[in-house]
C-alpha positions as CSV (number, residue, x, y, z in Angstrom):
1,M,-8.9,15.1,23.0
2,A,-10.6,12.5,25.1
3,Y,-12.0,10.9,21.9
4,L,-8.5,10.8,20.3
5,L,-7.0,9.4,23.5
6,R,-9.6,6.6,23.4
7,R,-8.8,5.8,19.8
8,A,-5.0,5.9,20.6
9,L,-5.5,3.4,23.4
10,F,-7.5,1.1,21.1
11,Y,-4.7,1.2,18.5
12,L,-2.1,0.6,21.2
13,L,-3.9,-2.6,22.2
14,A,-4.3,-3.6,18.6
15,A,-0.5,-3.0,18.1
16,A,0.3,-5.3,21.0
17,A,-1.9,-8.0,19.5
18,A,-0.3,-7.5,16.2
19,V,3.2,-8.0,17.7
20,V,2.1,-11.3,19.2
21,L,0.5,-12.5,16.0
22,N,3.5,-11.3,14.0
23,F,5.7,-13.6,16.1
24,L,3.5,-16.6,16.0
25,L,2.2,-16.8,12.4
26,P,5.6,-17.4,10.6
27,R,6.4,-20.2,13.1
28,L,3.0,-21.9,12.5
29,M,3.9,-22.2,8.8
30,P,5.1,-25.6,7.7
31,G,8.8,-26.0,7.2
32,D,11.7,-23.7,8.1
33,P,14.6,-22.0,6.3
34,A,17.0,-24.9,6.8
35,T,14.5,-27.4,5.2
36,A,13.9,-25.0,2.3
37,M,17.6,-24.6,1.7
38,F,18.2,-28.3,1.9
39,A,15.5,-28.9,-0.8
40,S,17.3,-26.3,-3.0
41,F,20.7,-27.8,-2.5
42,K,19.8,-31.5,-2.0
43,D,22.6,-32.6,-4.4
44,H,25.2,-30.7,-2.4
45,L,24.1,-31.1,1.3
46,S,23.5,-34.2,3.4
47,P,20.5,-34.6,5.7
48,S,22.7,-34.2,8.7
49,D,23.4,-30.6,7.6
50,I,19.8,-29.6,8.4
51,D,20.4,-29.6,12.2
52,A,23.6,-27.6,11.8
53,M,21.8,-25.0,9.7
54,R,18.9,-24.8,12.2
55,E,21.5,-24.2,14.9
56,A,23.1,-21.5,12.8
57,Y,19.7,-19.8,12.3
58,G,18.8,-20.0,16.0
59,L,15.8,-22.2,15.3
60,S,16.8,-25.4,17.1
61,G,16.7,-24.6,20.8
62,G,14.6,-22.9,23.3
63,S,10.9,-22.9,24.0
64,L,8.4,-20.7,22.1
65,W,8.1,-18.4,25.2
66,S,11.9,-17.9,25.4
67,Q,12.0,-17.1,21.7
68,F,9.2,-14.6,22.2
69,T,10.9,-12.8,25.1
70,E,14.1,-12.7,23.1
71,Y,12.2,-11.3,20.1
72,L,10.6,-8.5,22.2
73,G,14.0,-7.6,23.7
74,H,15.5,-7.1,20.2
75,L,12.4,-5.3,19.0
76,F,12.5,-2.7,21.7
77,Q,16.1,-2.1,20.9
78,G,15.3,-1.5,17.3
79,D,17.0,-4.7,16.2
80,L,14.9,-6.5,13.7
81,G,17.4,-9.3,13.2
82,T,19.4,-10.6,10.3
83,S,17.8,-11.7,7.0
84,L,18.1,-15.5,6.6
85,S,17.6,-15.4,2.8
86,Q,20.2,-12.6,2.4
87,F,22.5,-13.6,5.3
88,P,24.3,-11.7,6.9
89,T,22.5,-8.5,5.8
90,P,20.5,-6.9,8.6
91,V,16.7,-6.8,8.0
92,T,16.7,-3.0,8.3
93,S,19.1,-2.7,5.4
94,V,17.0,-5.1,3.3
95,I,13.8,-3.2,4.0
96,G,15.5,0.1,3.5
97,D,16.5,-0.9,0.0
98,G,12.9,-1.6,-1.0
99,L,10.8,0.8,1.1
100,G,11.8,3.9,-0.9
101,W,10.7,2.3,-4.2
102,S,7.4,1.2,-2.6
103,V,6.7,4.7,-1.3
104,L,7.4,6.1,-4.7
105,L,5.2,3.6,-6.5
106,G,2.4,3.8,-3.9
107,T,2.4,7.6,-3.6
108,T,2.2,8.0,-7.4
109,V,-0.7,5.5,-7.6
110,V,-2.6,7.1,-4.7
111,V,-2.2,10.7,-5.9
112,L,-3.0,10.0,-9.5
113,G,-5.8,7.6,-8.8
114,F,-7.4,10.0,-6.2
115,A,-7.0,13.1,-8.4
116,I,-8.3,11.5,-11.6
117,G,-11.1,9.5,-9.9
118,A,-12.3,12.4,-7.7
119,G,-12.2,14.8,-10.6
120,L,-14.2,12.5,-12.9
121,G,-16.6,11.7,-10.1
122,T,-17.2,15.4,-9.5
123,L,-17.9,16.0,-13.2
124,S,-20.1,13.0,-13.5
125,A,-22.3,14.1,-10.6
126,W,-22.4,17.7,-11.8
127,R,-23.5,16.5,-15.2
128,Q,-25.8,13.9,-13.9
129,G,-27.8,12.3,-16.7
130,S,-25.5,13.5,-19.5
131,R,-23.6,11.4,-22.0
132,F,-20.5,11.8,-19.9
133,D,-22.3,10.4,-16.9
134,S,-23.7,7.6,-18.9
135,V,-20.4,6.4,-20.4
136,V,-17.4,7.2,-18.1
137,P,-18.5,5.7,-14.8
138,P,-19.6,2.3,-16.3
139,L,-16.5,2.2,-18.4
140,T,-14.1,2.8,-15.4
141,M,-16.0,0.2,-13.3
142,L,-15.8,-2.3,-16.2
143,V,-12.0,-1.9,-16.4
144,G,-11.7,-2.1,-12.6
145,A,-13.8,-5.4,-12.6
146,F,-11.1,-7.2,-14.6
147,P,-8.6,-9.2,-12.5
148,Y,-5.5,-7.0,-12.0
149,F,-3.0,-9.6,-13.0
150,F,-4.8,-10.1,-16.3
151,L,-4.6,-6.3,-17.2
152,A,-1.0,-6.2,-16.0
153,L,0.0,-9.2,-18.2
154,V,-1.9,-7.7,-21.2
155,A,0.0,-4.4,-20.7
156,V,3.3,-6.2,-20.4
157,Y,2.6,-8.1,-23.6
158,L,1.4,-5.1,-25.7
159,L,3.7,-2.4,-24.4
160,S,6.9,-4.3,-23.6
161,V,6.9,-7.4,-25.7
162,K,4.9,-6.9,-28.9
163,W,5.6,-3.1,-29.1
164,P,8.7,-2.4,-26.9
165,L,7.6,1.1,-26.0
166,L,8.2,0.8,-22.2
167,P,10.8,-1.1,-20.2
168,L,9.9,-4.2,-18.2
169,G,11.3,-5.0,-14.8
170,Q,13.4,-3.2,-12.1
171,A,13.1,0.4,-11.0
172,Y,15.6,1.9,-13.5
173,G,17.7,0.8,-16.4
174,L,21.0,-1.0,-16.1
175,D,22.7,1.8,-18.0
176,A,21.5,4.5,-15.6
177,D,23.9,5.8,-12.9
178,P,22.0,6.1,-9.6
179,G,22.1,9.6,-8.3
180,W,20.5,13.0,-8.3
181,N,20.6,13.6,-12.0
182,V,18.2,14.1,-14.9
183,W,19.2,10.8,-16.7
184,F,18.5,8.7,-13.6
185,A,15.2,10.4,-12.8
186,G,14.1,9.9,-16.4
187,S,14.9,6.2,-16.2
188,V,13.0,5.8,-12.9
189,A,10.0,7.6,-14.4
190,Q,10.1,5.5,-17.5
191,H,10.2,2.3,-15.5
192,L,7.3,3.6,-13.2
193,I,4.8,4.1,-16.0
194,L,3.7,0.5,-16.5
195,P,3.3,-0.6,-12.8
196,A,1.8,2.7,-11.7
197,G,-0.4,3.1,-14.8
198,T,-2.0,-0.3,-14.5
199,V,-2.9,0.2,-10.8
200,V,-4.3,3.7,-11.5
201,L,-6.3,2.3,-14.3
202,V,-8.1,-0.3,-12.1
203,S,-8.5,2.0,-9.1
204,I,-10.1,5.0,-10.8
205,G,-13.5,3.4,-10.9
206,G,-13.7,3.1,-7.1
207,W,-12.6,6.7,-6.5
208,L,-15.0,8.0,-9.2
209,L,-18.0,6.1,-7.8
210,T,-17.4,7.2,-4.2
211,M,-17.0,10.8,-5.2
212,R,-20.0,10.7,-7.5
213,N,-22.4,9.3,-4.9
214,T,-21.4,11.7,-2.2
215,M,-21.4,14.6,-4.6
216,I,-25.0,13.8,-5.7
217,G,-26.1,13.9,-2.1
218,V,-24.6,17.4,-1.7
219,L,-26.1,19.0,-4.8
220,D,-29.5,19.4,-3.2
221,E,-28.2,21.3,-0.1
222,D,-29.5,24.8,0.5
223,Y,-26.0,26.4,0.6
224,L,-25.5,25.5,-3.0
225,T,-28.8,27.3,-3.9
226,M,-27.5,30.3,-2.0
227,A,-24.2,30.2,-3.9
228,H,-26.1,30.2,-7.2
229,A,-28.3,33.0,-6.0
230,K,-25.2,35.1,-5.2
231,G,-24.1,34.8,-8.8
232,L,-21.0,32.7,-8.4
233,T,-19.7,30.9,-11.4
234,Q,-20.5,27.3,-12.0
235,R,-16.9,26.3,-11.6
236,R,-16.6,27.9,-8.2
237,V,-19.8,26.5,-7.0
238,M,-18.8,23.0,-8.1
239,G,-15.2,23.2,-6.7
240,A,-15.3,25.4,-3.7
241,Y,-18.7,24.4,-2.3
242,A,-20.0,21.1,-3.7
243,A,-16.8,19.1,-4.1
244,R,-15.2,20.5,-1.0
245,N,-18.0,19.1,1.2
246,A,-18.5,15.9,-0.8
247,I,-14.8,14.9,-0.5
248,L,-15.0,14.4,3.3
249,P,-16.3,10.8,3.2
250,T,-13.4,9.9,0.9
251,V,-10.9,10.8,3.6
252,T,-11.2,7.3,5.2
253,T,-10.6,5.6,1.8
254,L,-7.7,7.9,1.1
255,G,-6.2,7.1,4.6
256,M,-6.4,3.4,3.9
257,A,-4.8,3.9,0.5
258,I,-2.0,5.8,2.0
259,G,-1.5,3.2,4.7
260,A,-1.3,0.5,2.0
261,V,1.7,2.4,0.5
262,F,3.9,1.0,3.2
263,S,2.8,-2.6,2.4
264,G,3.8,-2.3,-1.2
265,Q,1.8,-3.2,-4.2
266,L,2.5,-6.9,-3.8
267,L,1.0,-8.2,-7.1
268,T,2.2,-5.2,-9.0
269,E,5.8,-5.6,-7.8
270,V,5.8,-9.3,-8.5
271,V,4.4,-9.0,-12.0
272,F,6.7,-6.2,-13.0
273,S,9.7,-7.3,-10.8
274,Y,9.7,-3.9,-9.1
275,P,12.1,-4.0,-6.1
276,G,9.7,-2.8,-3.4
277,V,8.7,-4.2,0.0
278,G,5.9,-6.2,-1.6
279,H,8.3,-8.1,-3.7
280,Q,10.5,-8.5,-0.6
281,L,7.6,-9.9,1.3
282,Y,6.9,-12.5,-1.5
283,Q,10.5,-13.6,-1.4
284,A,10.6,-13.7,2.4
285,V,7.5,-16.0,2.4
286,T,8.9,-18.4,-0.2
287,T,12.3,-18.6,1.5
288,H,10.8,-18.9,5.1
289,D,12.8,-15.8,6.1
290,Y,11.3,-15.3,9.6
291,P,13.1,-12.1,10.6
292,L,12.3,-10.4,7.3
293,M,8.6,-11.5,7.3
294,Q,8.2,-10.4,10.9
295,A,9.7,-7.0,10.2
296,L,7.6,-6.4,7.1
297,F,4.3,-7.6,8.7
298,L,5.0,-5.3,11.7
299,I,5.8,-2.3,9.5
300,I,2.7,-2.8,7.4
301,T,0.4,-3.3,10.4
302,L,1.7,-0.4,12.5
303,S,1.7,2.0,9.5
304,L,-2.0,1.2,8.8
305,M,-2.8,1.8,12.4
306,L,-0.9,5.1,12.5
307,V,-2.7,6.3,9.3
308,N,-6.1,5.3,10.7
309,L,-5.3,7.3,13.9
310,L,-4.4,10.3,11.8
311,V,-7.6,9.9,9.7
312,D,-9.6,10.0,13.0
313,A,-7.8,13.2,14.0
314,V,-8.5,14.8,10.6
315,Y,-12.1,13.9,10.8
316,V,-12.3,15.6,14.2
317,L,-10.7,18.7,12.8
318,L,-12.8,18.8,9.5
319,D,-16.2,17.8,10.7
320,P,-17.8,19.6,13.7
321,R,-20.4,16.8,13.9
322,V,-17.7,14.3,14.9
323,R,-16.5,16.7,17.6
324,S,-20.0,17.1,18.9
325,G,-20.5,13.3,19.0
326,A,-17.2,12.7,20.7
327,A,-18.0,15.3,23.3
328,A,-21.4,13.8,23.9
């Protein structure tokens, strides 16, 4: 418990620093929303309108410190402000529209990538030196070495343009009626195949290599020799003994991947026009939407910290050596 309390205090201090940086970074960027809008509507607005727009956005008066104290006050009240690019929609409503899609996409990617990669890594280590071990790991690492945007664009061209097998863009079809029905669920699943499949394809190699390396280190342990001597089947020894102990080091990687779910798959969502928080973050940066940027950065940072704290707790529960080191 003392170990977890120390870790919680560390993350609490890190969260405070993140709040300060979250406030400062957007304001250190060149330009502001009024200037960006003036550039977009230069034929319809006069230069004198910039000051009026800044006044309307609350960017014209007050020192940086007064803006920060006001920001903290609203933050502790759960008020994340009003989106400037989608005025007058509250930031919470904007994020709420995209967070569910990012969680769906990210969870699908993490579960499939981890399951397929860990499974292939286990088989590769168990059959070390076989043809499977000689072909599959290098092939998955080769695919993962390609720039993601290149593979995504190739997938779009082949599967959506040249051969229109899968839909491109958005989270569901325009003809689908949103709701809890089979037709809508099928449309969502169909639109999920391309963005999720491309990310899983490039992530399998990392999961496979991590699991294979840790699995090889476990195969020489005495308890596996004992399991073989007891007459247990090869499948049970591999799954219940070797893989179960080898999977522990991947908990950290899995925790980081789960934390990244809340940040959205930025490049994926932009390429496939998937309406998640990653796509919202891209739009917020390009439109200088300070409140939306701050809220997204804060959610991403705090979610990663929370997941890391949970991973620390899981390590303490799963590995007695961590408990012994923490007690010492």
